[in-house]
C-alpha positions in Angstrom: -8.9 19.9 14.8 -9.5 17.1 16.8 -9.0 13.1 16.0 -12.0 12.2 15.4 -11.7 15.3 12.4 -8.4 14.2 11.1 -9.5 10.2 10.8 -12.6 11.3 8.9 -10.1 13.4 6.3 -8.3 10.3 6.2 -10.3 7.9 6.2 -12.4 9.8 3.2 -8.8 10.8 1.6 -8.6 6.5 1.4 -12.2 6.4 -0.1 -11.5 8.4 -3.1 -7.7 6.9 -3.4 -8.9 2.9 -3.4 -11.6 3.8 -6.4 -9.4 5.9 -8.3 -7.2 2.8 -7.6 -10.1 0.6 -9.0 -10.4 3.0 -11.9 -7.1 3.3 -13.1 -5.4 0.5 -15.2 -2.5 -1.5 -12.5 -1.0 -4.2 -13.2 -3.3 -7.2 -11.4 -1.3 -10.1 -9.3 1.3 -8.2 -8.8 2.6 -7.3 -4.6 2.7 -3.9 -4.0 5.9 -5.8 -1.5 8.5 -8.2 -1.5 7.6 -11.1 1.0 10.3 -9.7 3.1 9.0 -6.9 3.1 5.6 -8.3 4.2 7.5 -10.1 7.0 8.7 -7.3 8.7 5.4 -4.9 8.0 4.0 -8.7 10.1 6.8 -8.1 12.2 6.4 -3.8 13.1 3.1 -4.4 15.8 3.9 -0.3 16.5 2.2 2.4 14.4 5.4 4.6 14.0 7.9 1.2 13.7 5.3 -0.1 10.7 5.3 3.7 8.9 8.7 3.2 9.3 8.8 -0.4 7.4 6.4 1.5 4.2 8.4 4.6 4.0 11.7 2.4 3.7 9.4 -0.2 1.2 9.3 3.7 -0.6 12.6 4.6 -0.6 14.2 1.6 -2.1 11.6 1.6 -5.3 12.8 5.7 -5.7 16.3 3.6 -6.2 14.9 1.7 -8.5 12.9 4.3 -10.0 16.4 6.6 -10.4 18.4 4.3 -11.3 21.0 4.8 -8.0 20.7 1.5 -6.8 24.7 1.8 -7.8 25.3 4.8 -6.1 24.1 3.3 -3.6 25.5 -0.6 -2.9 26.9 -0.3 0.6 24.1 0.0 2.5 21.9 -2.2 -0.5 24.2 -5.2 0.6 24.5 -4.3 4.3 20.4 -4.0 3.8 19.6 -6.8 1.9 19.6 -9.6 4.4 16.9 -7.8 6.1 15.5 -6.7 3.7 15.5 -9.4 -0.1 17.0 -8.1 -2.7 15.7 -4.9 -4.8 12.1 -4.7 -6.1 12.1 -5.1 -9.9 9.6 -3.8 -12.4 9.1 -1.0 -15.0 8.4 2.0 -13.4 4.6 2.1 -14.0 5.1 -0.9 -11.6 7.2 0.5 -9.8 5.7 4.2 -8.8 2.2 1.9 -8.6 3.6 0.3 -5.7 4.6 3.8 -4.1 0.9 4.7 -4.1 -0.6 0.6 -3.1 2.4 1.1 0.0 0.8 4.7 0.5 -2.7 3.4 1.1 -1.4 0.4 3.3 0.2 3.1 5.4 -3.0 5.1 5.7 -5.3 2.0 6.9 -2.9 1.4 9.2 -3.5 4.8 10.2 -7.0 4.3 10.4 -7.0 1.2 12.0 -5.0 2.3 14.6 -7.3 5.2 15.2 -10.5 3.9 14.5 -9.4 1.5 18.2 -7.6 4.7 19.9 -8.1 8.2 18.7 -6.4 9.5 21.1 -3.3 7.4 20.3 0.0 9.7 20.2 1.7 7.5 17.9 -0.9 8.4 15.5 0.7 12.2 14.3 3.9 11.0 14.9 3.2 8.5 12.3 1.0 11.0 9.5 3.9 13.5 9.9 6.2 10.4 9.0 4.3 9.4 6.0 3.7 13.1 5.2 8.0 13.6 4.6 8.2 10.2 2.7 5.2 11.8 0.3 7.0 15.0 -0.3 10.5 13.1 -0.3 8.8 11.2 -3.1 7.2 13.9 -5.1 9.9 15.9 -5.0 11.9 12.8 -6.0 9.1 12.5 -8.9 8.3 15.7 -10.1 11.3 15.5 -12.7 10.1 12.4 -14.3 7.0 13.7 -15.1 8.1 14.4 -18.8 9.6 10.9 -19.5 6.4 9.7 -18.7 4.8 7.2 -21.5 1.4 6.0 -22.5 -2.2 6.4 -20.3 -1.1 3.2 -18.0 2.0 4.8 -16.6 0.6 8.8 -16.5 -2.8 6.9 -15.0 -0.1 5.5 -12.4 1.8 8.9 -12.0 -1.0 10.6 -11.5 -2.8 7.9 -8.7 0.8 8.4 -6.5 1.2 12.1 -6.5 -3.1 12.6 -5.8 -2.3 9.6 -3.2 0.8 11.4 -1.2 -0.6 15.2 -1.3 -3.7 13.9 0.2 -1.3 12.7 3.0 0.7 15.9 2.9 -2.6 17.8 3.5 -3.7 15.6 6.5 -0.3 15.7 7.3 -0.7 19.8 8.0 -4.2 19.8 9.0 -2.4 17.8 12.6 -1.8 20.5 15.8 1.2 21.9 16.4 3.6 18.8 17.7 3.9 19.3 21.9 7.6 19.0 22.6 7.7 17.2 25.9 10.4 19.0 28.9 12.8 17.6 30.6 11.0 16.3 34.9 13.8 16.7 36.6 13.6 17.6 39.7 16.5 20.6 39.0 13.9 22.4 36.9 11.9 22.8 38.8 14.0 24.8 41.4 15.8 27.1 39.0 
């Protein structure tokens, strides 16, 4: 499958996700990233490093949703200088943040692809994002039965749709090719 087709699939998924977000009743005026996370994204100019920032931002919201911040207090204290305090909000707001972070990550991948569709960081970044999306969906599935209200339901549905579109796009990538070492001793054997 060519990079152009992958770009088209990602763009189509992004357009559908953005349309659905416009229809869903998401909290207005709420930033999906904290100010320190925004700065980290700006500093990360290499695509796969930027995607890692988005993944960490998603993981921070999952700590709050799953009430596991206390269990990870030592790690959070270590990260607090660089990442700041954990984001706050309702479960619906945090799930909306995650959905919007996934959207922003997809947009970043699309932007790089539009400029250089053969960039080797595109599949690498997409695979990392898909692994995160898979993990997030697995963590949220048990919470599905606890969802209350139309707003939270639509936010949950949007989040899982965004995650599934990321996973599907990554599944359409060609198999990862491992590079072999270029040692002279390898050539003589």
